FIKOLZA-1660 file (N, C-alpha, C; in steps of 0.1 Angstrom, whole numbers, plus 5000, padded with zeros to 4 digits):
% residues 146
   i   px   py   pz ch aa at
   1 5009 4989 5000  A  M  N
   1 5000 5000 5001  A  M CA
   1 5009 5012 4999  A  M  C
   2 5006 5022 4991  A  T  N
   2 5014 5034 4991  A  T CA
   2 5009 5043 5002  A  T  C
   3 5020 5052 5004  A  E  N
   3 5016 5062 5015  A  E CA
   3 5004 5071 5013  A  E  C
   4 5002 5074 5000  A  N  N
   4 4990 5082 4995  A  N CA
   4 4977 5073 4996  A  N  C
   5 4978 5060 4995  A  A  N
   5 4966 5053 4997  A  A CA
   5 4962 5051 5012  A  A  C
   6 4973 5051 5019  A  R  N
   6 4971 5049 5033  A  R CA
   6 4965 5063 5040  A  R  C
   7 4971 5073 5035  A  E  N
   7 4965 5087 5039  A  E CA
   7 4950 5089 5035  A  E  C
   8 4948 5083 5023  A  Q  N
   8 4934 5085 5018  A  Q CA
   8 4924 5077 5027  A  Q  C
   9 4929 5065 5030  A  A  N
   9 4921 5055 5037  A  A CA
   9 4920 5061 5052  A  A  C
  10 4931 5066 5058  A  A  N
  10 4930 5071 5072  A  A CA
  10 4919 5085 5072  A  A  C
  11 4919 5093 5061  A  Q  N
  11 4911 5104 5061  A  Q CA
  11 4895 5099 5059  A  Q  C
  12 4893 5088 5050  A  A  N
  12 4880 5083 5050  A  A CA
  12 4875 5077 5062  A  A  C
  13 4885 5071 5070  A  L  N
  13 4880 5066 5084  A  L CA
  13 4877 5076 5094  A  L  C
  14 4885 5086 5092  A  E  N
  14 4883 5098 5102  A  E CA
  14 4868 5104 5097  A  E  C
  15 4865 5105 5085  A  S  N
  15 4852 5111 5081  A  S CA
  15 4841 5103 5084  A  S  C
  16 4842 5089 5085  A  E  N
  16 4831 5080 5088  A  E CA
  16 4831 5080 5104  A  E  C
  17 4842 5079 5110  A  L  N
  17 4841 5082 5127  A  L CA
  17 4834 5094 5131  A  L  C
  18 4836 5105 5123  A  S  N
  18 4830 5117 5127  A  S CA
  18 4816 5115 5125  A  S  C
  19 4810 5110 5114  A  K  N
  19 4796 5107 5113  A  K CA
  19 4790 5098 5122  A  K  C
  20 4797 5087 5125  A  L  N
  20 4791 5078 5135  A  L CA
  20 4790 5086 5149  A  L  C
  21 4802 5093 5153  A  F  N
  21 4800 5100 5167  A  F CA
  21 4789 5110 5167  A  F  C
  22 4787 5116 5156  A  G  N
  22 4778 5125 5157  A  G CA
  22 4762 5120 5158  A  G  C
  23 4761 5109 5151  A  R  N
  23 4749 5102 5150  A  R CA
  23 4746 5094 5164  A  R  C
  24 4758 5091 5170  A  A  N
  24 4757 5084 5184  A  A CA
  24 4753 5095 5194  A  A  C
  25 4758 5107 5193  A  R  N
  25 4753 5118 5201  A  R CA
  25 4739 5120 5201  A  R  C
  26 4733 5121 5189  A  S  N
  26 4719 5123 5186  A  S CA
  26 4711 5112 5190  A  S  C
  27 4716 5099 5188  A  V  N
  27 4707 5088 5192  A  V CA
  27 4708 5089 5209  A  V  C
  28 4719 5091 5215  A  S  N
  28 4719 5093 5230  A  S CA
  28 4709 5102 5234  A  S  C
  29 4707 5114 5228  A  L  N
  29 4699 5125 5232  A  L CA
  29 4684 5119 5230  A  L  C
  30 4682 5112 5220  A  T  N
  30 4667 5108 5216  A  T CA
  30 4665 5097 5227  A  T  C
  31 4674 5088 5230  A  L  N
  31 4671 5075 5239  A  L CA
  31 4670 5082 5253  A  L  C
  32 4678 5092 5257  A  A  N
  32 4677 5098 5270  A  A CA
  32 4663 5105 5272  A  A  C
  33 4658 5111 5262  A  A  N
  33 4644 5117 5262  A  A CA
  33 4635 5107 5264  A  A  C
  34 4637 5095 5260  A  K  N
  34 4627 5084 5261  A  K CA
  34 4625 5078 5275  A  K  C
  35 4638 5078 5282  A  V  N
  35 4639 5073 5296  A  V CA
  35 4631 5084 5304  A  V  C
  36 4635 5096 5301  A  H  N
  36 4629 5108 5309  A  H CA
  36 4631 5121 5302  A  H  C
  37 4621 5130 5300  A  P  N
  37 4622 5141 5292  A  P CA
  37 4632 5151 5297  A  P  C
  38 4636 5150 5310  A  G  N
  38 4646 5159 5316  A  G CA
  38 4660 5153 5315  A  G  C
  39 4663 5142 5309  A  L  N
  39 4674 5136 5309  A  L CA
  39 4684 5140 5298  A  L  C
  40 4696 5145 5301  A  D  N
  40 4705 5148 5289  A  D CA
  40 4713 5136 5285  A  D  C
  41 4720 5138 5275  A  G  N
  41 4729 5126 5270  A  G CA
  41 4741 5121 5278  A  G  C
  42 4748 5131 5285  A  A  N
  42 4758 5128 5295  A  A CA
  42 4753 5119 5307  A  A  C
  43 4741 5123 5312  A  S  N
  43 4736 5117 5324  A  S CA
  43 4730 5103 5320  A  S  C
  44 4725 5102 5308  A  Y  N
  44 4720 5089 5302  A  Y CA
  44 4732 5080 5302  A  Y  C
  45 4744 5084 5298  A  A  N
  45 4756 5077 5296  A  A CA
  45 4758 5070 5311  A  A  C
  46 4758 5079 5320  A  L  N
  46 4761 5076 5334  A  L CA
  46 4750 5066 5338  A  L  C
  47 4738 5067 5336  A  L  N
  47 4728 5058 5340  A  L CA
  47 4729 5044 5334  A  L  C
  48 4734 5044 5321  A  L  N
  48 4738 5031 5315  A  L CA
  48 4749 5025 5323  A  L  C
  49 4759 5032 5324  A  H  N
  49 4771 5026 5333  A  H CA
  49 4766 5022 5346  A  H  C
  50 4758 5030 5352  A  L  N
  50 4754 5025 5366  A  L CA
  50 4747 5012 5365  A  L  C
  51 4738 5011 5354  A  N  N
  51 4729 5000 5352  A  N CA
  51 4739 4987 5349  A  N  C
  52 4750 4989 5343  A  D  N
  52 4758 4978 5339  A  D CA
  52 4767 4973 5353  A  D  C
  53 4771 4982 5361  A  I  N
  53 4779 4979 5371  A  I CA
  53 4771 4978 5385  A  I  C
  54 4759 4981 5386  A  G  N
  54 4752 4980 5399  A  G CA
  54 4755 4990 5408  A  G  C
  55 4752 4988 5422  A  A  N
  55 4753 4998 5432  A  A CA
  55 4769 5000 5434  A  A  C
  56 4772 5013 5434  A  V  N
  56 4786 5016 5436  A  V CA
  56 4787 5030 5443  A  V  C
  57 4798 5032 5449  A  R  N
  57 4802 5045 5455  A  R CA
  57 4803 5056 5445  A  R  C
  58 4801 5067 5448  A  A  N
  58 4802 5078 5438  A  A CA
  58 4817 5079 5434  A  A  C
  59 4827 5077 5443  A  A  N
  59 4841 5079 5441  A  A CA
  59 4844 5068 5430  A  A  C
  60 4840 5056 5431  A  D  N
  60 4843 5046 5423  A  D CA
  60 4838 5049 5408  A  D  C
  61 4827 5056 5407  A  V  N
  61 4821 5061 5394  A  V CA
  61 4831 5070 5388  A  V  C
  62 4838 5078 5394  A  V  N
  62 4849 5089 5391  A  V CA
  62 4860 5079 5385  A  V  C
  63 4864 5070 5395  A  E  N
  63 4875 5061 5389  A  E CA
  63 4875 5053 5378  A  E  C
  64 4860 5048 5377  A  R  N
  64 4858 5038 5364  A  R CA
  64 4858 5046 5352  A  R  C
  65 4851 5058 5354  A  T  N
  65 4847 5066 5339  A  T CA
  65 4858 5074 5336  A  T  C
  66 4866 5079 5346  A  G  N
  66 4877 5088 5343  A  G CA
  66 4871 5103 5342  A  G  C
  67 4859 5105 5345  A  L  N
  67 4853 5118 5345  A  L CA
  67 4857 5126 5358  A  L  C
  68 4855 5139 5357  A  D  N
  68 4857 5148 5369  A  D CA
  68 4848 5145 5379  A  D  C
  69 4853 5146 5392  A  K  N
  69 4845 5145 5405  A  K CA
  69 4832 5152 5404  A  K  C
  70 4833 5165 5400  A  S  N
  70 4822 5175 5400  A  S CA
  70 4813 5173 5390  A  S  C
  71 4818 5167 5377  A  T  N
  71 4809 5163 5366  A  T CA
  71 4799 5151 5372  A  T  C
  72 4807 5140 5378  A  V  N
  72 4798 5129 5383  A  V CA
  72 4789 5134 5395  A  V  C
  73 4793 5143 5403  A  S  N
  73 4784 5147 5413  A  S CA
  73 4772 5153 5408  A  S  C
  74 4773 5162 5397  A  R  N
  74 4762 5169 5391  A  R CA
  74 4753 5158 5385  A  R  C
  75 4757 5150 5378  A  Q  N
  75 4750 5142 5371  A  Q CA
  75 4742 5132 5380  A  Q  C
  76 4749 5127 5391  A  I  N
  76 4743 5119 5400  A  I CA
  76 4730 5127 5408  A  I  C
  77 4733 5139 5411  A  A  N
  77 4723 5149 5416  A  A CA
  77 4711 5150 5406  A  A  C
  78 4714 5149 5394  A  R  N
  78 4703 5152 5384  A  R CA
  78 4696 5139 5382  A  R  C
  79 4702 5127 5382  A  L  N
  79 4696 5116 5380  A  L CA
  79 4688 5112 5392  A  L  C
  80 4693 5115 5404  A  T  N
  80 4685 5114 5418  A  T CA
  80 4672 5123 5417  A  T  C
  81 4673 5135 5414  A  E  N
  81 4663 5144 5412  A  E CA
  81 4651 5139 5403  A  E  C
  82 4656 5133 5392  A  L  N
  82 4647 5128 5382  A  L CA
  82 4639 5113 5387  A  L  C
  83 4645 5108 5397  A  G  N
  83 4639 5095 5404  A  G CA
  83 4645 5085 5397  A  G  C
  84 4656 5085 5389  A  L  N
  84 4661 5074 5383  A  L CA
  84 4672 5066 5390  A  L  C
  85 4679 5072 5400  A  I  N
  85 4687 5066 5407  A  I CA
  85 4684 5070 5421  A  I  C
  86 4690 5063 5431  A  E  N
  86 4688 5067 5444  A  E CA
  86 4701 5063 5453  A  E  C
  87 4703 5069 5463  A  R  N
  87 4714 5067 5473  A  R CA
  87 4710 5058 5484  A  R  C
  88 4718 5046 5486  A  V  N
  88 4714 5035 5497  A  V CA
  88 4726 5033 5504  A  V  C
  89 4724 5030 5518  A  P  N
  89 4736 5028 5526  A  P CA
  89 4744 5015 5520  A  P  C
  90 4758 5017 5523  A  D  N
  90 4767 5008 5519  A  D CA
  90 4768 4995 5529  A  D  C
  91 4763 4984 5526  A  P  N
  91 4763 4972 5535  A  P CA
  91 4776 4970 5542  A  P  C
  92 4787 4972 5535  A  S  N
  92 4800 4970 5539  A  S CA
  92 4806 4980 5549  A  S  C
  93 4799 4993 5547  A  D  N
  93 4804 5005 5556  A  D CA
  93 4794 5014 5560  A  D  C
  94 4786 5013 5569  A  G  N
  94 4774 5022 5574  A  G CA
  94 4776 5036 5570  A  G  C
  95 4789 5041 5571  A  R  N
  95 4790 5055 5569  A  R CA
  95 4789 5060 5555  A  R  C
  96 4791 5048 5545  A  A  N
  96 4793 5053 5531  A  A CA
  96 4778 5050 5524  A  A  C
  97 4776 5057 5513  A  R  N
  97 4764 5055 5504  A  R CA
  97 4768 5050 5491  A  R  C
  98 4758 5043 5486  A  L  N
  98 4761 5037 5472  A  L CA
  98 4749 5044 5463  A  L  C
  99 4753 5045 5450  A  V  N
  99 4741 5050 5441  A  V CA
  99 4738 5037 5433  A  V  C
 100 4726 5037 5431  A  Q  N
 100 4720 5026 5421  A  Q CA
 100 4707 5030 5415  A  Q  C
 101 4703 5023 5405  A  L  N
 101 4691 5027 5397  A  L CA
 101 4680 5024 5407  A  L  C
 102 4669 5032 5406  A  T  N
 102 4656 5030 5412  A  T CA
 102 4650 5019 5403  A  T  C
 103 4638 5014 5409  A  E  N
 103 4628 5005 5401  A  E CA
 103 4624 5011 5387  A  E  C
 104 4620 5025 5390  A  T  N
 104 4615 5032 5379  A  T CA
 104 4627 5034 5369  A  T  C
 105 4640 5037 5373  A  G  N
 105 4651 5039 5364  A  G CA
 105 4654 5026 5356  A  G  C
 106 4653 5015 5364  A  S  N
 106 4656 5002 5357  A  S CA
 106 4646 4999 5346  A  S  C
 107 4634 5001 5350  A  E  N
 107 4623 4997 5341  A  E CA
 107 4624 5007 5328  A  E  C
 108 4625 5019 5330  A  R  N
 108 4625 5029 5318  A  R CA
 108 4637 5025 5310  A  R  C
 109 4649 5023 5316  A  L  N
 109 4660 5020 5308  A  L CA
 109 4659 5006 5302  A  L  C
 110 4653 4997 5309  A  A  N
 110 4652 4984 5302  A  A CA
 110 4643 4984 5289  A  A  C
 111 4633 4992 5290  A  K  N
 111 4623 4994 5279  A  K CA
 111 4631 5000 5267  A  K  C
 112 4638 5011 5269  A  V  N
 112 4645 5020 5259  A  V CA
 112 4655 5011 5252  A  V  C
 113 4662 5002 5261  A  R  N
 113 4674 4993 5256  A  R CA
 113 4667 4982 5248  A  R  C
 114 4658 4976 5251  A  N  N
 114 4650 4969 5244  A  N CA
 114 4645 4972 5230  A  N  C
 115 4639 4984 5230  A  D  N
 115 4636 4990 5218  A  D CA
 115 4647 4992 5209  A  D  C
 116 4658 4997 5213  A  R  N
 116 4670 5000 5206  A  R CA
 116 4674 4988 5200  A  R  C
 117 4675 4977 5208  A  W  N
 117 4679 4963 5206  A  W CA
 117 4673 4959 5194  A  W  C
 118 4660 4960 5193  A  Q  N
 118 4651 4954 5183  A  Q CA
 118 4655 4963 5170  A  Q  C
 119 4655 4975 5171  A  K  N
 119 4659 4983 5158  A  K CA
 119 4673 4979 5153  A  K  C
 120 4683 4977 5163  A  L  N
 120 4698 4972 5158  A  L CA
 120 4696 4959 5152  A  L  C
 121 4687 4949 5157  A  R  N
 121 4686 4937 5151  A  R CA
 121 4680 4936 5136  A  R  C
 122 4672 4945 5136  A  A  N
 122 4665 4946 5122  A  A CA
 122 4675 4951 5113  A  A  C
 123 4682 4962 5116  A  M  N
 123 4692 4970 5107  A  M CA
 123 4704 4958 5104  A  M  C
 124 4709 4951 5114  A  F  N
 124 4719 4942 5111  A  F CA
 124 4715 4928 5106  A  F  C
 125 4701 4928 5105  A  G  N
 125 4696 4915 5098  A  G CA
 125 4700 4913 5084  A  G  C
 126 4704 4926 5079  A  K  N
 126 4708 4926 5063  A  K CA
 126 4723 4923 5061  A  K  C
 127 4731 4922 5073  A  W  N
 127 4744 4919 5074  A  W CA
 127 4746 4905 5075  A  W  C
 128 4760 4900 5068  A  S  N
 128 4763 4885 5069  A  S CA
 128 4768 4884 5085  A  S  C
 129 4769 4870 5088  A  T  N
 129 4776 4868 5100  A  T CA
 129 4790 4872 5100  A  T  C
 130 4796 4870 5088  A  D  N
 130 4811 4873 5089  A  D CA
 130 4813 4887 5089  A  D  C
 131 4805 4896 5083  A  D  N
 131 4806 4910 5084  A  D CA
 131 4803 4914 5098  A  D  C
 132 4793 4909 5104  A  L  N
 132 4791 4913 5120  A  L CA
 132 4802 4909 5128  A  L  C
 133 4809 4897 5126  A  S  N
 133 4819 4892 5134  A  S CA
 133 4832 4901 5131  A  S  C
 134 4835 4904 5120  A  E  N
 134 4846 4913 5117  A  E CA
 134 4843 4928 5122  A  E  C
 135 4832 4932 5119  A  F  N
 135 4829 4946 5125  A  F CA
 135 4830 4947 5139  A  F  C
 136 4826 4937 5148  A  S  N
 136 4827 4934 5160  A  S CA
 136 4841 4935 5165  A  S  C
 137 4849 4927 5158  A  R  N
 137 4864 4926 5161  A  R CA
 137 4870 4940 5160  A  R  C
 138 4868 4946 5149  A  L  N
 138 4874 4959 5145  A  L CA
 138 4870 4969 5156  A  L  C
 139 4859 4969 5161  A  L  N
 139 4852 4980 5171  A  L CA
 139 4860 4977 5183  A  L  C
 140 4860 4965 5187  A  G  N
 140 4868 4960 5199  A  G CA
 140 4883 4965 5199  A  G  C
 141 4889 4964 5188  A  K  N
 141 4903 4968 5186  A  K CA
 141 4903 4982 5188  A  K  C
 142 4894 4990 5181  A  L  N
 142 4893 5005 5183  A  L CA
 142 4891 5010 5197  A  L  C
 143 4881 5002 5204  A  N  N
 143 4879 5006 5219  A  N CA
 143 4890 5002 5227  A  N  C
 144 4899 4992 5224  A  A  N
 144 4909 4989 5231  A  A CA
 144 4921 5001 5229  A  A  C
 145 4923 5004 5218  A  D  N
 145 4932 5014 5215  A  D CA
 145 4930 5027 5220  A  D  C
 146 4916 5030 5220  A  L  N
 146 4911 5043 5225  A  L CA
 146 4914 5045 5241  A  L  C
% end
């Protein structure tokens, strides 16, 4: 492969990633609004993260996500205000509190994720198994490098 061809491939990839990230932001905002009309995209991402990891200390959320402590604190406050997460006592340390999804938060998020999953399955239904496997492998490689 010539240097020029590699440069063109890199530029095409950058362009496609830019489109993908823009669409992902748009989809996140749409999905966030379906969970709760007052939910923003960043807090939606935190809600997804909390759903995946379960009850956790706020400090652990900061460590796991790499987000600023004040950002996580603001998002937790907003999610609590919307009734999507709650603070509960930490069973291993009575002085500490954990954050976790409320029943309402879990139910709303599950419905939105299920709807999204159905749409993705329909879209990827046109793809071959080999294409899906290769795309998944390459996305995994990209995520590991990022």
